[in-house]
DRENNU-167876 format. One record per atom (N, C-alpha, C): residue number from 1; residue in one letter; atom name; x, y, z. Coordinates in Angstrom, 2 decimals. Layout:
// residues N
+-----+----+----+---------+---------+---------+
:   i : aa : at :       x :       y :       z :
+-----+----+----+---------+---------+---------+
: NUM :  A : CA :       X :       Y :       Z :
...
+-----+----+----+---------+---------+---------+
This chain:
// residues 100
+-----+----+----+---------+---------+---------+
:   i : aa : at :       x :       y :       z :
+-----+----+----+---------+---------+---------+
:   1 :  L :  N :  206.54 :   13.04 :   -3.08 :
:   1 :  L : CA :  205.88 :   13.90 :   -4.04 :
:   1 :  L :  C :  204.42 :   14.13 :   -3.69 :
:   2 :  T :  N :  203.78 :   13.07 :   -3.18 :
:   2 :  T : CA :  202.37 :   13.22 :   -2.81 :
:   2 :  T :  C :  202.23 :   14.23 :   -1.67 :
:   3 :  Q :  N :  203.16 :   14.18 :   -0.71 :
:   3 :  Q : CA :  203.11 :   15.13 :    0.41 :
:   3 :  Q :  C :  203.34 :   16.55 :   -0.08 :
:   4 :  L :  N :  204.30 :   16.72 :   -0.97 :
:   4 :  L : CA :  204.57 :   18.04 :   -1.54 :
:   4 :  L :  C :  203.34 :   18.55 :   -2.27 :
:   5 :  N :  N :  202.71 :   17.68 :   -3.02 :
:   5 :  N : CA :  201.49 :   18.04 :   -3.75 :
:   5 :  N :  C :  200.41 :   18.48 :   -2.77 :
:   6 :  Q :  N :  200.26 :   17.76 :   -1.66 :
:   6 :  Q : CA :  199.25 :   18.11 :   -0.66 :
:   6 :  Q :  C :  199.58 :   19.46 :   -0.02 :
:   7 :  D :  N :  200.85 :   19.68 :    0.27 :
:   7 :  D : CA :  201.27 :   20.96 :    0.85 :
:   7 :  D :  C :  200.94 :   22.12 :   -0.10 :
:   8 :  L :  N :  201.23 :   21.93 :   -1.38 :
:   8 :  L : CA :  200.92 :   22.98 :   -2.36 :
:   8 :  L :  C :  199.41 :   23.21 :   -2.47 :
:   9 :  T :  N :  198.66 :   22.14 :   -2.44 :
:   9 :  T : CA :  197.19 :   22.25 :   -2.50 :
:   9 :  T :  C :  196.68 :   23.04 :   -1.30 :
:  10 :  D :  N :  197.19 :   22.72 :   -0.12 :
:  10 :  D : CA :  196.79 :   23.45 :    1.09 :
:  10 :  D :  C :  197.14 :   24.93 :    0.98 :
:  11 :  K :  N :  198.34 :   25.22 :    0.48 :
:  11 :  K : CA :  198.79 :   26.60 :    0.35 :
:  11 :  K :  C :  197.90 :   27.36 :   -0.64 :
:  12 :  L :  N :  197.55 :   26.73 :   -1.76 :
:  12 :  L : CA :  196.68 :   27.37 :   -2.74 :
:  12 :  L :  C :  195.30 :   27.63 :   -2.15 :
:  13 :  T :  N :  194.79 :   26.69 :   -1.39 :
:  13 :  T : CA :  193.47 :   26.86 :   -0.75 :
:  13 :  T :  C :  193.51 :   28.02 :    0.23 :
:  14 :  Q :  N :  194.59 :   28.12 :    1.00 :
:  14 :  Q : CA :  194.74 :   29.23 :    1.95 :
:  14 :  Q :  C :  194.83 :   30.56 :    1.21 :
:  15 :  T :  N :  195.57 :   30.57 :    0.11 :
:  15 :  T : CA :  195.71 :   31.80 :   -0.67 :
:  15 :  T :  C :  194.37 :   32.22 :   -1.26 :
:  16 :  E :  N :  193.60 :   31.25 :   -1.73 :
:  16 :  E : CA :  192.28 :   31.56 :   -2.28 :
:  16 :  E :  C :  191.39 :   32.18 :   -1.20 :
:  17 :  A :  N :  191.44 :   31.64 :    0.01 :
:  17 :  A : CA :  190.66 :   32.20 :    1.11 :
:  17 :  A :  C :  191.13 :   33.61 :    1.45 :
:  18 :  K :  N :  192.44 :   33.84 :    1.39 :
:  18 :  K : CA :  192.98 :   35.17 :    1.69 :
:  18 :  K :  C :  192.53 :   36.18 :    0.64 :
:  19 :  V :  N :  192.57 :   35.78 :   -0.64 :
:  19 :  V : CA :  192.12 :   36.67 :   -1.71 :
:  19 :  V :  C :  190.64 :   37.00 :   -1.54 :
:  20 :  S :  N :  189.87 :   36.00 :   -1.21 :
:  20 :  S : CA :  188.43 :   36.21 :   -0.98 :
:  20 :  S :  C :  188.21 :   37.21 :    0.15 :
:  21 :  S :  N :  188.99 :   37.06 :    1.20 :
:  21 :  S : CA :  188.90 :   37.99 :    2.34 :
:  21 :  S :  C :  189.29 :   39.40 :    1.92 :
:  22 :  M :  N :  190.31 :   39.52 :    1.08 :
:  22 :  M : CA :  190.76 :   40.83 :    0.62 :
:  22 :  M :  C :  189.69 :   41.50 :   -0.26 :
:  23 :  V :  N :  188.99 :   40.69 :   -1.05 :
:  23 :  V : CA :  187.91 :   41.24 :   -1.89 :
:  23 :  V :  C :  186.79 :   41.73 :   -1.00 :
:  24 :  M :  N :  186.44 :   40.95 :    0.02 :
:  24 :  M : CA :  185.34 :   41.32 :    0.92 :
:  24 :  M :  C :  185.66 :   42.58 :    1.70 :
:  25 :  S :  N :  186.94 :   42.76 :    2.05 :
:  25 :  S : CA :  187.32 :   43.96 :    2.81 :
:  25 :  S :  C :  187.54 :   45.17 :    1.91 :
:  26 :  G :  N :  187.54 :   44.96 :    0.59 :
:  26 :  G : CA :  187.72 :   46.07 :   -0.33 :
:  26 :  G :  C :  189.16 :   46.36 :   -0.69 :
:  27 :  E :  N :  190.11 :   45.58 :   -0.17 :
:  27 :  E : CA :  191.53 :   45.80 :   -0.50 :
:  27 :  E :  C :  191.81 :   45.51 :   -1.97 :
:  28 :  V :  N :  191.03 :   44.60 :   -2.54 :
:  28 :  V : CA :  191.22 :   44.18 :   -3.93 :
:  28 :  V :  C :  189.87 :   44.24 :   -4.61 :
:  29 :  S :  N :  189.84 :   44.67 :   -5.87 :
:  29 :  S : CA :  188.57 :   44.72 :   -6.60 :
:  29 :  S :  C :  188.07 :   43.29 :   -6.84 :
:  30 :  S :  N :  186.77 :   43.17 :   -6.98 :
:  30 :  S : CA :  186.21 :   41.84 :   -7.17 :
:  30 :  S :  C :  186.66 :   41.23 :   -8.51 :
:  31 :  S :  N :  186.87 :   42.05 :   -9.54 :
:  31 :  S : CA :  187.32 :   41.51 :  -10.83 :
:  31 :  S :  C :  188.75 :   40.96 :  -10.71 :
:  32 :  D :  N :  189.61 :   41.70 :   -9.98 :
:  32 :  D : CA :  190.97 :   41.20 :   -9.76 :
:  32 :  D :  C :  190.94 :   39.94 :   -8.90 :
:  33 :  G :  N :  190.10 :   39.95 :   -7.89 :
:  33 :  G : CA :  189.96 :   38.78 :   -7.02 :
:  33 :  G :  C :  189.46 :   37.57 :   -7.79 :
:  34 :  D :  N :  188.52 :   37.81 :   -8.70 :
:  34 :  D : CA :  187.99 :   36.72 :   -9.53 :
:  34 :  D :  C :  189.08 :   36.14 :  -10.42 :
:  35 :  K :  N :  189.92 :   37.03 :  -10.99 :
:  35 :  K : CA :  191.01 :   36.56 :  -11.85 :
:  35 :  K :  C :  191.99 :   35.70 :  -11.05 :
:  36 :  V :  N :  192.36 :   36.18 :   -9.89 :
:  36 :  V : CA :  193.28 :   35.43 :   -9.03 :
:  36 :  V :  C :  192.66 :   34.10 :   -8.62 :
:  37 :  A :  N :  191.39 :   34.14 :   -8.22 :
:  37 :  A : CA :  190.71 :   32.91 :   -7.80 :
:  37 :  A :  C :  190.64 :   31.91 :   -8.94 :
:  38 :  A :  N :  190.36 :   32.38 :  -10.16 :
:  38 :  A : CA :  190.30 :   31.49 :  -11.32 :
:  38 :  A :  C :  191.67 :   30.84 :  -11.57 :
:  39 :  G :  N :  192.73 :   31.64 :  -11.45 :
:  39 :  G : CA :  194.08 :   31.10 :  -11.62 :
:  39 :  G :  C :  194.41 :   30.06 :  -10.56 :
:  40 :  L :  N :  194.00 :   30.35 :   -9.33 :
:  40 :  L : CA :  194.25 :   29.40 :   -8.24 :
:  40 :  L :  C :  193.47 :   28.10 :   -8.46 :
:  41 :  R :  N :  192.22 :   28.23 :   -8.93 :
:  41 :  R : CA :  191.43 :   27.02 :   -9.20 :
:  41 :  R :  C :  192.08 :   26.19 :  -10.31 :
:  42 :  D :  N :  192.62 :   26.85 :  -11.33 :
:  42 :  D : CA :  193.32 :   26.14 :  -12.40 :
:  42 :  D :  C :  194.53 :   25.39 :  -11.86 :
:  43 :  Q :  N :  195.26 :   26.06 :  -10.97 :
:  43 :  Q : CA :  196.44 :   25.42 :  -10.38 :
:  43 :  Q :  C :  196.03 :   24.24 :   -9.50 :
:  44 :  L :  N :  194.94 :   24.40 :   -8.75 :
:  44 :  L : CA :  194.44 :   23.30 :   -7.92 :
:  44 :  L :  C :  194.04 :   22.11 :   -8.79 :
:  45 :  T :  N :  193.37 :   22.39 :   -9.89 :
:  45 :  T : CA :  192.97 :   21.31 :  -10.81 :
:  45 :  T :  C :  194.21 :   20.60 :  -11.35 :
:  46 :  A :  N :  195.22 :   21.37 :  -11.75 :
:  46 :  A : CA :  196.45 :   20.77 :  -12.26 :
:  46 :  A :  C :  197.12 :   19.91 :  -11.19 :
:  47 :  L :  N :  197.13 :   20.38 :   -9.96 :
:  47 :  L : CA :  197.72 :   19.59 :   -8.86 :
:  47 :  L :  C :  196.93 :   18.30 :   -8.61 :
:  48 :  Q :  N :  195.62 :   18.38 :   -8.73 :
:  48 :  Q : CA :  194.80 :   17.17 :   -8.55 :
:  48 :  Q :  C :  195.10 :   16.15 :   -9.64 :
:  49 :  V :  N :  195.29 :   16.61 :  -10.87 :
:  49 :  V : CA :  195.64 :   15.72 :  -11.97 :
:  49 :  V :  C :  196.99 :   15.06 :  -11.69 :
:  50 :  I :  N :  197.95 :   15.87 :  -11.27 :
:  50 :  I : CA :  199.28 :   15.34 :  -10.94 :
:  50 :  I :  C :  199.17 :   14.32 :   -9.81 :
:  51 :  N :  N :  198.40 :   14.64 :   -8.79 :
:  51 :  N : CA :  198.24 :   13.73 :   -7.65 :
:  51 :  N :  C :  197.62 :   12.41 :   -8.10 :
:  52 :  N :  N :  196.60 :   12.48 :   -8.95 :
:  52 :  N : CA :  195.97 :   11.26 :   -9.45 :
:  52 :  N :  C :  196.96 :   10.43 :  -10.27 :
:  53 :  N :  N :  197.78 :   11.11 :  -11.08 :
:  53 :  N : CA :  198.81 :   10.40 :  -11.85 :
:  53 :  N :  C :  199.83 :    9.74 :  -10.94 :
:  54 :  L :  N :  200.23 :   10.45 :   -9.88 :
:  54 :  L : CA :  201.17 :    9.87 :   -8.92 :
:  54 :  L :  C :  200.59 :    8.63 :   -8.26 :
:  55 :  K :  N :  199.32 :    8.69 :   -7.89 :
:  55 :  K : CA :  198.68 :    7.53 :   -7.27 :
:  55 :  K :  C :  198.65 :    6.35 :   -8.24 :
:  56 :  R :  N :  198.31 :    6.64 :   -9.50 :
:  56 :  R : CA :  198.23 :    5.58 :  -10.51 :
:  56 :  R :  C :  199.61 :    4.96 :  -10.73 :
:  57 :  E :  N :  200.64 :    5.81 :  -10.86 :
:  57 :  E : CA :  201.99 :    5.32 :  -11.08 :
:  57 :  E :  C :  202.49 :    4.52 :   -9.88 :
:  58 :  S :  N :  202.15 :    4.98 :   -8.69 :
:  58 :  S : CA :  202.52 :    4.25 :   -7.48 :
:  58 :  S :  C :  201.89 :    2.87 :   -7.47 :
:  59 :  S :  N :  200.64 :    2.80 :   -7.89 :
:  59 :  S : CA :  199.94 :    1.52 :   -7.97 :
:  59 :  S :  C :  200.60 :    0.62 :   -9.02 :
:  60 :  D :  N :  200.99 :    1.21 :  -10.16 :
:  60 :  D : CA :  201.66 :    0.45 :  -11.21 :
:  60 :  D :  C :  202.99 :   -0.13 :  -10.71 :
:  61 :  V :  N :  203.75 :    0.69 :   -9.99 :
:  61 :  V : CA :  205.03 :    0.23 :   -9.45 :
:  61 :  V :  C :  204.80 :   -0.90 :   -8.46 :
:  62 :  A :  N :  203.79 :   -0.78 :   -7.62 :
:  62 :  A : CA :  203.49 :   -1.84 :   -6.65 :
:  62 :  A :  C :  203.14 :   -3.14 :   -7.37 :
:  63 :  S :  N :  202.40 :   -3.04 :   -8.47 :
:  63 :  S : CA :  202.04 :   -4.23 :   -9.24 :
:  63 :  S :  C :  203.27 :   -4.90 :   -9.84 :
:  64 :  V :  N :  204.17 :   -4.08 :  -10.40 :
:  64 :  V : CA :  205.39 :   -4.62 :  -10.99 :
:  64 :  V :  C :  206.24 :   -5.29 :   -9.92 :
:  65 :  L :  N :  206.36 :   -4.66 :   -8.76 :
:  65 :  L : CA :  207.15 :   -5.24 :   -7.67 :
:  65 :  L :  C :  206.55 :   -6.57 :   -7.21 :
:  66 :  A :  N :  205.24 :   -6.65 :   -7.13 :
:  66 :  A : CA :  204.59 :   -7.89 :   -6.73 :
:  66 :  A :  C :  204.85 :   -8.99 :   -7.75 :
:  67 :  M :  N :  204.81 :   -8.64 :   -9.03 :
:  67 :  M : CA :  205.06 :   -9.62 :  -10.09 :
:  67 :  M :  C :  206.51 :  -10.10 :  -10.01 :
:  68 :  E :  N :  207.44 :   -9.16 :   -9.82 :
:  68 :  E : CA :  208.85 :   -9.54 :   -9.71 :
:  68 :  E :  C :  209.10 :  -10.42 :   -8.48 :
:  69 :  R :  N :  208.43 :  -10.11 :   -7.38 :
:  69 :  R : CA :  208.56 :  -10.91 :   -6.16 :
:  69 :  R :  C :  208.08 :  -12.34 :   -6.42 :
:  70 :  A :  N :  206.95 :  -12.46 :   -7.12 :
:  70 :  A : CA :  206.42 :  -13.79 :   -7.44 :
:  70 :  A :  C :  207.38 :  -14.57 :   -8.33 :
:  71 :  Q :  N :  207.97 :  -13.88 :   -9.31 :
:  71 :  Q : CA :  208.93 :  -14.54 :  -10.20 :
:  71 :  Q :  C :  210.18 :  -14.98 :   -9.44 :
:  72 :  T :  N :  210.63 :  -14.14 :   -8.50 :
:  72 :  T : CA :  211.79 :  -14.48 :   -7.68 :
:  72 :  T :  C :  211.48 :  -15.69 :   -6.80 :
:  73 :  N :  N :  210.29 :  -15.71 :   -6.21 :
:  73 :  N : CA :  209.90 :  -16.85 :   -5.38 :
:  73 :  N :  C :  209.85 :  -18.13 :   -6.20 :
:  74 :  E :  N :  209.33 :  -18.03 :   -7.42 :
:  74 :  E : CA :  209.24 :  -19.19 :   -8.31 :
:  74 :  E :  C :  210.64 :  -19.69 :   -8.67 :
:  75 :  A :  N :  211.53 :  -18.76 :   -9.00 :
:  75 :  A : CA :  212.90 :  -19.13 :   -9.36 :
:  75 :  A :  C :  213.62 :  -19.76 :   -8.16 :
:  76 :  T :  N :  213.39 :  -19.24 :   -6.97 :
:  76 :  T : CA :  214.00 :  -19.78 :   -5.76 :
:  76 :  T :  C :  213.51 :  -21.20 :   -5.51 :
:  77 :  A :  N :  212.21 :  -21.42 :   -5.69 :
:  77 :  A : CA :  211.64 :  -22.77 :   -5.51 :
:  77 :  A :  C :  212.25 :  -23.75 :   -6.51 :
:  78 :  K :  N :  212.40 :  -23.34 :   -7.78 :
:  78 :  K : CA :  213.01 :  -24.21 :   -8.79 :
:  78 :  K :  C :  214.45 :  -24.52 :   -8.43 :
:  79 :  M :  N :  215.18 :  -23.50 :   -7.96 :
:  79 :  M : CA :  216.57 :  -23.70 :   -7.59 :
:  79 :  M :  C :  216.69 :  -24.70 :   -6.44 :
:  80 :  K :  N :  215.83 :  -24.59 :   -5.45 :
:  80 :  K : CA :  215.86 :  -25.52 :   -4.31 :
:  80 :  K :  C :  215.54 :  -26.93 :   -4.76 :
:  81 :  K :  N :  214.62 :  -27.05 :   -5.70 :
:  81 :  K : CA :  214.26 :  -28.37 :   -6.23 :
:  81 :  K :  C :  215.46 :  -28.98 :   -6.95 :
:  82 :  L :  N :  216.14 :  -28.16 :   -7.76 :
:  82 :  L : CA :  217.33 :  -28.64 :   -8.47 :
:  82 :  L :  C :  218.45 :  -29.01 :   -7.49 :
:  83 :  E :  N :  218.63 :  -28.23 :   -6.45 :
:  83 :  E : CA :  219.65 :  -28.55 :   -5.45 :
:  83 :  E :  C :  219.34 :  -29.88 :   -4.78 :
:  84 :  A :  N :  218.06 :  -30.12 :   -4.48 :
:  84 :  A : CA :  217.67 :  -31.39 :   -3.86 :
:  84 :  A :  C :  217.93 :  -32.54 :   -4.82 :
:  85 :  E :  N :  217.66 :  -32.32 :   -6.10 :
:  85 :  E : CA :  217.89 :  -33.36 :   -7.10 :
:  85 :  E :  C :  219.39 :  -33.65 :   -7.22 :
:  86 :  V :  N :  220.21 :  -32.61 :   -7.18 :
:  86 :  V : CA :  221.67 :  -32.80 :   -7.24 :
:  86 :  V :  C :  222.14 :  -33.59 :   -6.02 :
:  87 :  R :  N :  221.63 :  -33.27 :   -4.84 :
:  87 :  R : CA :  222.02 :  -34.02 :   -3.63 :
:  87 :  R :  C :  221.61 :  -35.49 :   -3.75 :
:  88 :  H :  N :  220.44 :  -35.73 :   -4.29 :
:  88 :  H : CA :  219.95 :  -37.09 :   -4.48 :
:  88 :  H :  C :  220.87 :  -37.86 :   -5.44 :
:  89 :  L :  N :  221.20 :  -37.21 :   -6.56 :
:  89 :  L : CA :  222.08 :  -37.86 :   -7.54 :
:  89 :  L :  C :  223.48 :  -38.09 :   -6.96 :
:  90 :  Q :  N :  223.95 :  -37.14 :   -6.16 :
:  90 :  Q : CA :  225.26 :  -37.30 :   -5.52 :
:  90 :  Q :  C :  225.22 :  -38.49 :   -4.56 :
:  91 :  G :  N :  224.10 :  -38.62 :   -3.84 :
:  91 :  G : CA :  223.93 :  -39.76 :   -2.94 :
:  91 :  G :  C :  223.94 :  -41.08 :   -3.69 :
:  92 :  L :  N :  223.23 :  -41.12 :   -4.82 :
:  92 :  L : CA :  223.23 :  -42.33 :   -5.64 :
:  92 :  L :  C :  224.63 :  -42.64 :   -6.16 :
:  93 :  K :  N :  225.38 :  -41.59 :   -6.56 :
:  93 :  K : CA :  226.74 :  -41.78 :   -7.05 :
:  93 :  K :  C :  227.62 :  -42.33 :   -5.94 :
:  94 :  D :  N :  227.46 :  -41.80 :   -4.72 :
:  94 :  D : CA :  228.26 :  -42.27 :   -3.58 :
:  94 :  D :  C :  227.98 :  -43.75 :   -3.30 :
:  95 :  I :  N :  226.69 :  -44.13 :   -3.37 :
:  95 :  I : CA :  226.31 :  -45.54 :   -3.15 :
:  95 :  I :  C :  226.95 :  -46.41 :   -4.23 :
:  96 :  E :  N :  226.87 :  -45.95 :   -5.48 :
:  96 :  E : CA :  227.46 :  -46.70 :   -6.60 :
:  96 :  E :  C :  228.94 :  -46.88 :   -6.39 :
:  97 :  E :  N :  229.64 :  -45.82 :   -5.95 :
:  97 :  E : CA :  231.09 :  -45.89 :   -5.76 :
:  97 :  E :  C :  231.45 :  -46.83 :   -4.63 :
:  98 :  R :  N :  230.64 :  -46.90 :   -3.57 :
:  98 :  R : CA :  230.91 :  -47.81 :   -2.46 :
:  98 :  R :  C :  230.72 :  -49.26 :   -2.88 :
:  99 :  R :  N :  229.77 :  -49.48 :   -3.78 :
:  99 :  R : CA :  229.53 :  -50.84 :   -4.28 :
:  99 :  R :  C :  230.68 :  -51.32 :   -5.18 :
: 100 :  A :  N :  231.30 :  -50.37 :   -5.84 :
: 100 :  A : CA :  232.33 :  -50.74 :   -6.82 :
: 100 :  A :  C :  233.64 :  -51.15 :   -6.18 :
+-----+----+----+---------+---------+---------+
């Protein structure tokens, strides 16, 4: 989405330059050119807002993934500790059974 946003921004910038060139050459009246340029600037502003939102959301997702990764690592460590405890208890049980 960020790449698409950048592509659209580039295209709008190119269009704005083309309109400006058309006004300078007299193909388009300056009032019409100003209207088009104002519309393009509004669209560019909207795209910048969208891009900033995408960056923020991407950062939020990265934070959530990091938190989930930490929780998974913690759960894995607890599981390994419990497995070691079970092996220890099984060993004690085996020793007890050999003594009996």
